[in-house]
C-alpha positions as CSV (number, residue, x, y, z in Angstrom):
1,M,-53.8,91.2,50.3
2,T,-51.0,89.6,52.4
3,H,-52.2,88.1,55.6
4,R,-49.9,88.8,58.6
5,I,-50.2,86.0,61.2
6,A,-48.2,85.8,64.4
7,I,-47.6,82.3,65.8
8,A,-46.8,82.5,69.5
9,P,-47.1,79.1,71.2
10,S,-45.7,77.4,74.2
11,G,-44.2,74.0,74.0
12,F,-46.1,70.7,74.5
13,K,-44.8,69.0,77.5
14,E,-42.9,65.7,76.9
15,S,-43.5,66.2,73.2
16,L,-42.6,69.3,71.2
17,S,-40.5,72.4,72.0
18,A,-42.1,75.8,71.4
19,A,-40.1,76.2,68.3
20,R,-41.3,72.9,66.8
21,V,-44.9,73.8,67.8
22,A,-44.6,77.1,65.9
23,E,-43.1,75.3,62.9
24,A,-45.9,72.8,62.8
25,I,-48.6,75.5,62.9
26,A,-46.8,77.4,60.1
27,V,-47.1,74.2,58.0
28,G,-50.8,74.1,58.5
29,V,-51.2,77.8,57.7
30,R,-49.3,77.6,54.4
31,R,-51.4,74.7,53.2
32,V,-54.3,77.2,53.0
33,I,-52.5,80.6,52.6
34,P,-49.2,79.9,50.9
35,D,-48.1,83.6,50.7
36,A,-49.0,84.4,54.4
37,D,-46.5,86.7,56.2
38,L,-45.8,84.6,59.2
39,D,-44.0,85.8,62.4
40,L,-42.9,82.8,64.5
41,I,-42.5,83.7,68.1
42,P,-41.9,80.5,70.2
43,L,-42.4,81.3,73.8
44,V,-41.2,79.8,77.0
45,D,-42.6,80.0,80.5
46,G,-39.6,78.9,82.5
47,G,-40.2,75.2,81.9
48,E,-38.8,72.8,79.3
49,G,-36.7,74.5,76.7
50,T,-36.1,77.7,78.5
51,A,-32.3,77.6,78.8
52,E,-31.9,76.7,75.1
53,A,-34.4,79.4,73.9
54,L,-32.8,82.1,75.9
55,A,-29.3,81.0,74.8
56,L,-30.4,81.3,71.2
57,A,-32.1,84.6,71.7
58,G,-29.2,86.1,73.7
59,G,-26.2,84.9,71.7
60,G,-25.2,82.4,74.3
61,R,-24.5,78.7,74.6
62,L,-25.6,75.6,76.4
63,V,-23.2,74.0,78.9
64,P,-23.8,70.3,79.3
65,C,-23.3,68.7,82.7
66,T,-24.4,65.8,84.8
67,A,-26.4,66.3,88.0
68,T,-28.7,64.5,90.4
69,G,-32.1,63.9,88.9
70,P,-35.5,64.0,90.6
71,V,-35.4,60.4,91.7
72,G,-31.8,60.6,92.9
73,E,-30.0,59.1,89.9
74,P,-27.6,61.1,87.8
75,V,-29.1,62.6,84.6
76,A,-27.6,64.4,81.6
77,S,-28.5,68.1,82.1
78,H,-27.4,71.6,81.1
79,F,-27.5,75.3,81.9
80,A,-27.0,78.3,79.6
81,L,-24.5,81.1,79.6
82,L,-25.8,84.2,77.9
83,G,-23.9,86.6,75.7
84,G,-24.0,90.4,76.0
85,S,-22.3,92.9,78.2
86,G,-22.5,93.2,82.0
87,P,-22.1,90.5,84.6
88,L,-22.0,87.0,83.1
89,T,-25.5,85.6,83.2
90,A,-26.5,81.9,83.5
91,V,-29.9,80.3,83.0
92,V,-30.7,77.3,85.1
93,E,-33.8,75.5,83.9
94,M,-35.2,73.4,86.8
95,A,-37.1,71.2,84.4
96,A,-33.7,70.1,82.8
97,V,-32.8,68.4,86.1
98,A,-35.9,68.0,88.2
99,G,-38.7,68.1,85.6
100,L,-41.7,65.7,85.5
101,A,-40.5,64.3,82.3
102,L,-37.4,62.9,84.1
103,V,-39.6,61.0,86.6
104,P,-40.5,57.5,85.3
105,P,-44.3,57.0,85.5
106,G,-43.9,54.3,88.1
107,L,-41.8,56.6,90.3
108,R,-44.1,59.6,90.3
109,H,-44.3,60.1,94.1
110,P,-43.7,63.8,94.9
111,G,-43.0,63.0,98.5
112,A,-39.7,61.4,97.4
113,T,-38.5,63.5,94.4
114,T,-35.9,66.1,95.0
115,T,-34.6,69.5,93.7
116,Y,-31.0,68.6,94.7
117,G,-29.9,68.8,91.1
118,V,-31.1,72.4,90.8
119,G,-28.7,73.4,93.5
120,E,-25.9,71.5,91.7
121,L,-26.6,73.4,88.5
122,I,-26.5,76.7,90.4
123,R,-23.1,75.7,91.8
124,A,-21.9,74.7,88.3
125,A,-23.0,78.1,87.0
126,L,-21.1,79.8,89.8
127,D,-18.1,77.7,88.9
128,S,-18.4,79.0,85.3
129,G,-18.1,82.6,86.6
130,A,-21.8,83.6,86.5
131,R,-22.7,86.4,88.9
132,R,-26.2,86.7,87.7
133,I,-28.3,83.5,87.6
134,L,-31.9,83.3,86.2
135,I,-33.7,80.2,87.4
136,G,-36.6,79.2,85.3
137,C,-39.5,77.4,87.1
138,G,-42.0,75.2,85.4
139,D,-42.8,71.5,84.5
140,S,-41.4,70.3,87.8
141,G,-41.7,66.8,89.1
142,T,-41.0,67.8,92.7
143,S,-42.7,69.2,95.8
144,D,-39.9,69.6,98.3
145,G,-40.0,73.4,98.7
146,G,-36.5,73.7,97.3
147,A,-35.1,71.8,100.3
148,G,-33.0,69.6,98.0
149,A,-31.5,72.7,96.2
150,L,-30.6,74.2,99.6
151,Q,-28.9,71.0,100.6
152,A,-26.8,71.0,97.4
153,L,-25.9,74.6,98.0
154,G,-24.5,73.8,101.4
155,A,-27.3,74.3,103.9
156,R,-27.9,71.6,106.5
157,L,-31.5,70.6,107.1
158,A,-31.8,68.5,110.3
159,D,-34.5,66.7,112.2
160,R,-35.1,66.9,116.0
161,H,-32.3,64.3,116.5
162,G,-29.8,66.4,114.6
163,R,-29.8,64.0,111.6
164,E,-29.6,65.3,108.0
165,L,-33.1,65.3,106.6
166,R,-33.7,62.7,103.9
167,R,-34.5,64.1,100.5
168,G,-38.1,64.7,99.2
169,G,-41.1,66.7,100.4
170,G,-42.4,63.7,102.4
171,A,-39.7,64.3,105.0
172,L,-40.3,68.0,105.5
173,H,-42.7,67.6,108.4
174,E,-39.7,66.2,110.4
175,L,-37.6,69.4,109.8
176,E,-36.4,71.0,113.1
177,R,-33.8,73.5,112.0
178,V,-31.7,74.8,109.1
179,D,-28.0,75.6,109.5
180,P,-26.9,78.0,106.8
181,S,-23.2,78.2,107.8
182,G,-22.2,75.9,105.0
183,L,-24.0,77.8,102.2
184,D,-21.8,78.6,99.2
185,P,-20.4,82.0,100.0
186,R,-20.6,83.1,96.4
187,L,-24.4,83.3,96.7
188,A,-24.0,86.5,98.7
189,R,-22.2,88.1,95.7
190,T,-24.6,86.7,93.1
191,E,-27.9,88.0,91.8
192,L,-30.5,85.2,91.8
193,L,-33.6,85.9,89.8
194,V,-36.4,83.3,89.9
195,A,-38.8,83.5,86.9
196,C,-42.0,82.1,88.3
197,N,-45.8,82.1,88.0
198,P,-47.0,84.6,90.6
199,Y,-50.2,82.7,91.0
200,N,-48.4,79.8,92.6
201,V,-48.0,80.1,96.4
202,L,-46.5,77.7,98.9
203,C,-49.2,77.2,101.5
204,G,-52.9,77.5,102.2
205,K,-56.0,76.4,100.3
206,R,-54.3,77.2,97.0
207,G,-51.0,75.9,98.1
208,V,-48.8,74.2,95.6
209,A,-49.1,70.7,97.1
210,R,-52.9,70.9,96.8
211,V,-53.0,72.3,93.3
212,F,-50.3,70.3,91.7
213,G,-49.6,67.4,94.0
214,P,-52.2,65.1,92.3
215,Q,-50.8,65.8,88.9
216,K,-47.4,64.6,90.1
217,G,-48.8,61.4,91.5
218,A,-49.8,62.3,95.1
219,T,-52.7,60.6,96.8
220,P,-55.1,62.7,98.9
221,A,-53.3,61.6,102.0
222,E,-49.9,62.4,100.5
223,V,-51.2,65.9,99.5
224,E,-52.0,66.7,103.1
225,L,-48.6,65.3,104.3
226,L,-46.8,67.5,101.7
227,S,-48.9,70.5,102.6
228,A,-48.0,70.1,106.3
229,G,-44.4,69.7,105.4
230,L,-44.3,72.8,103.3
231,E,-45.9,74.8,106.1
232,R,-43.2,73.5,108.5
233,L,-40.5,74.3,105.9
234,A,-41.7,77.9,105.6
235,D,-41.7,78.4,109.4
236,V,-38.2,77.0,109.9
237,L,-36.7,78.9,107.0
238,T,-38.2,82.1,108.2
239,R,-36.8,81.6,111.7
240,D,-33.4,80.3,110.8
241,L,-32.5,82.1,107.5
242,A,-34.4,85.5,107.9
243,P,-35.4,85.8,104.3
244,A,-34.7,89.1,102.5
245,F,-37.0,92.1,102.7
246,T,-39.5,92.8,100.0
247,P,-38.4,96.1,98.3
248,A,-42.0,97.4,97.9
249,T,-43.0,97.0,101.6
250,G,-39.8,96.7,103.6
251,A,-41.2,93.6,105.2
252,P,-39.7,90.2,105.2
253,V,-40.8,87.9,102.3
254,D,-43.7,85.8,103.4
255,L,-42.5,82.4,102.3
256,R,-46.0,80.9,102.8
257,T,-48.1,83.2,100.6
258,A,-45.9,85.6,98.6
259,P,-46.5,85.4,94.9
260,G,-44.3,82.8,93.3
261,T,-43.3,81.0,96.5
262,G,-45.1,77.9,95.3
263,A,-43.3,77.8,91.9
264,S,-42.0,74.4,90.9
265,G,-43.2,72.6,94.0
266,G,-42.0,75.4,96.3
267,L,-38.6,75.9,94.8
268,G,-39.4,79.6,94.8
269,A,-39.7,79.7,98.5
270,G,-36.5,77.8,99.1
271,L,-34.5,80.1,96.9
272,A,-36.2,83.2,98.3
273,A,-35.0,82.1,101.7
274,V,-31.3,82.6,100.5
275,G,-31.9,85.9,98.9
276,A,-33.4,85.2,95.4
277,R,-35.9,87.6,94.0
278,L,-39.2,86.1,92.8
279,L,-40.3,87.8,89.6
280,P,-43.3,87.4,87.3
281,R,-41.9,85.1,84.7
282,Y,-43.1,87.0,81.6
283,D,-41.4,90.2,82.9
284,V,-38.2,88.3,82.7
285,L,-38.6,85.8,79.9
286,L,-40.2,88.0,77.3
287,D,-37.6,90.8,77.7
288,G,-36.1,91.5,74.3
289,L,-38.7,89.8,72.2
290,D,-40.7,93.0,71.5
291,L,-43.8,90.8,71.8
292,D,-46.4,93.6,72.1
293,A,-45.3,95.3,68.9
294,R,-45.1,92.1,67.0
295,L,-48.6,91.1,68.0
296,A,-49.9,94.5,67.1
297,R,-48.6,94.2,63.6
298,A,-50.5,90.9,63.0
299,D,-54.0,90.5,61.5
300,F,-54.4,87.3,63.5
301,V,-52.6,85.4,66.3
302,I,-52.4,81.7,66.8
303,T,-51.1,80.4,70.1
304,A,-51.0,76.9,71.6
305,E,-50.4,74.7,74.6
306,G,-50.6,71.0,75.6
307,A,-53.7,71.3,77.8
308,L,-56.3,74.1,77.9
309,D,-58.2,74.1,81.2
310,H,-58.9,76.1,84.3
311,Q,-55.2,76.6,84.9
312,T,-54.6,78.4,81.6
313,V,-55.9,81.7,82.8
314,R,-53.6,81.5,85.8
315,G,-50.5,82.6,84.0
316,K,-50.1,80.2,81.1
317,I,-48.7,81.4,77.8
318,P,-51.9,81.4,75.8
319,A,-53.6,83.6,78.4
320,E,-50.6,86.0,78.4
321,V,-50.6,86.1,74.6
322,A,-54.3,86.6,74.4
323,R,-54.3,89.4,77.0
324,R,-51.6,91.3,75.1
325,A,-53.2,90.7,71.7
326,H,-56.6,91.7,73.0
327,A,-55.2,95.1,74.1
328,C,-54.1,95.6,70.4
329,G,-57.5,94.5,69.0
330,V,-56.0,91.4,67.3
331,P,-58.1,88.2,67.3
332,V,-56.6,85.0,68.9
333,L,-57.0,81.3,68.2
334,V,-55.7,78.7,70.7
335,L,-54.9,75.2,69.7
336,A,-54.5,72.6,72.4
337,G,-53.7,69.0,72.8
338,T,-56.6,68.5,75.2
339,I,-59.6,70.6,76.3
340,G,-60.4,70.3,80.0
341,P,-62.8,71.8,82.6
342,G,-62.6,75.6,82.8
343,A,-61.3,76.0,79.2
344,Q,-64.1,78.4,78.5
345,D,-62.6,80.9,81.0
346,V,-60.0,81.9,78.5
347,R,-62.5,84.0,76.6
348,A,-62.3,86.4,79.5
349,V,-58.7,87.1,78.8
350,G,-59.1,87.7,75.1
351,V,-59.3,84.3,73.4
352,D,-61.7,84.4,70.5
353,A,-61.7,80.7,69.7
354,Y,-60.1,77.5,70.8
355,S,-59.9,73.9,69.5
356,S,-58.3,70.6,70.3
357,I,-55.8,69.2,67.8
358,L,-56.9,65.6,68.3
359,P,-58.8,64.1,65.4
360,A,-60.2,61.1,67.4
361,P,-59.9,59.4,70.8
362,M,-56.5,57.8,71.3
363,T,-53.9,57.0,73.9
364,L,-51.6,59.6,75.4
365,V,-48.6,57.8,73.9
366,E,-50.0,58.0,70.4
367,A,-51.0,61.7,70.8
368,I,-47.6,62.7,72.0
369,G,-45.9,60.8,69.2
370,R,-48.0,62.4,66.5
371,S,-48.5,65.9,68.0
372,G,-46.6,67.7,65.2
373,E,-48.7,66.1,62.5
374,F,-51.9,66.8,64.5
375,L,-51.0,70.4,65.0
376,A,-50.4,71.0,61.3
377,D,-53.7,69.3,60.4
378,A,-55.7,71.1,63.1
379,T,-54.3,74.4,61.9
380,E,-55.2,73.7,58.3
381,R,-58.8,72.8,59.4
382,A,-59.1,76.0,61.4
383,M,-57.8,78.2,58.5
384,R,-60.2,76.6,56.1
385,I,-63.1,77.2,58.4
386,M,-62.0,80.9,58.7
387,A,-61.7,81.1,54.9
388,L,-65.2,79.8,54.6
389,G,-66.5,82.3,57.1
390,T,-64.8,85.1,55.2
391,R,-66.6,84.1,52.0
392,L,-70.0,83.8,53.8
393,A,-69.7,87.1,55.6
394,P,-70.8,89.3,52.6
395,L,-73.8,87.0,52.0
396,A,-74.9,87.3,55.7
397,A,-74.6,91.1,55.5
């Protein structure tokens, strides 16, 4: 009997792309079941690797360019131009120019990092003739509400003295007005689609600064400053830019609490203020993969991510894979670099088992450097345990 196994992981941040994670898992499976029928489905969530993955899937190409990185220094970056008919479509991956991996550990202060480079990539995509731009949100190192991107696109953000606001979320509480007269006029003729996690909102108790600020290096006092600044940004953008109406309700987009406004440190809100549509990321990013049918054909599904914890069920790839596989009655195993508080919640979305890939306590640097090896070994261990369980099942019966 041939075992059909679908391998549908995300990438491991600052370590392995989704494609390399899938390949490492496949190595571990074949050590135990050499003739397994494997379907490798590397998945992206808008973060690292999104532009490359969509370019490969859509017959497109990567366009290298230099842009302003999150700490204000130039970085080598890229965007993608996709193939196919219709309007030329570009993919701008915010992590490629403002991701956490581009912020040196000693400079991880989200009050100072900027999305300016995201706006530069959007303008570069416009220069290439794109009239449809997909912005992937994820793995950000910023918390400026997209203010930097708006500045790069030509908007002027001023304080009460009329001076241009300095870059970074730490300055947003000083914002007095936004002048949109200098915005790139091509934006009005371009479809902007933001692929984001709908669970992430800009403001409130679950606002993006409070949920993700500490991960990006913010102290408790800085979290509150960032939260206040993002509240101020939402108010001023709503007043001065009159965000587009929500098709479903006919009401203006609520930049404070609408789904996805908190994506990538609030980049979602900033782009929504200039007409971008905020869409659930998997509705956009999984289009064309035929994922449901491929999961349904499998006897077993393996997915993976870097950290399994309470945030996993809030729109991470393993939860999405498990939800879809569960609907087909297919069992799911999750492999993770680390297991954190709340990991058990994934059972509610269809995960049957989960395990860490780490064989022993070690430093983060070592874990990142050997993650491919650990993934293959952990997969092999899991498959051997499953094989043992299959042999014992008749005895138990």
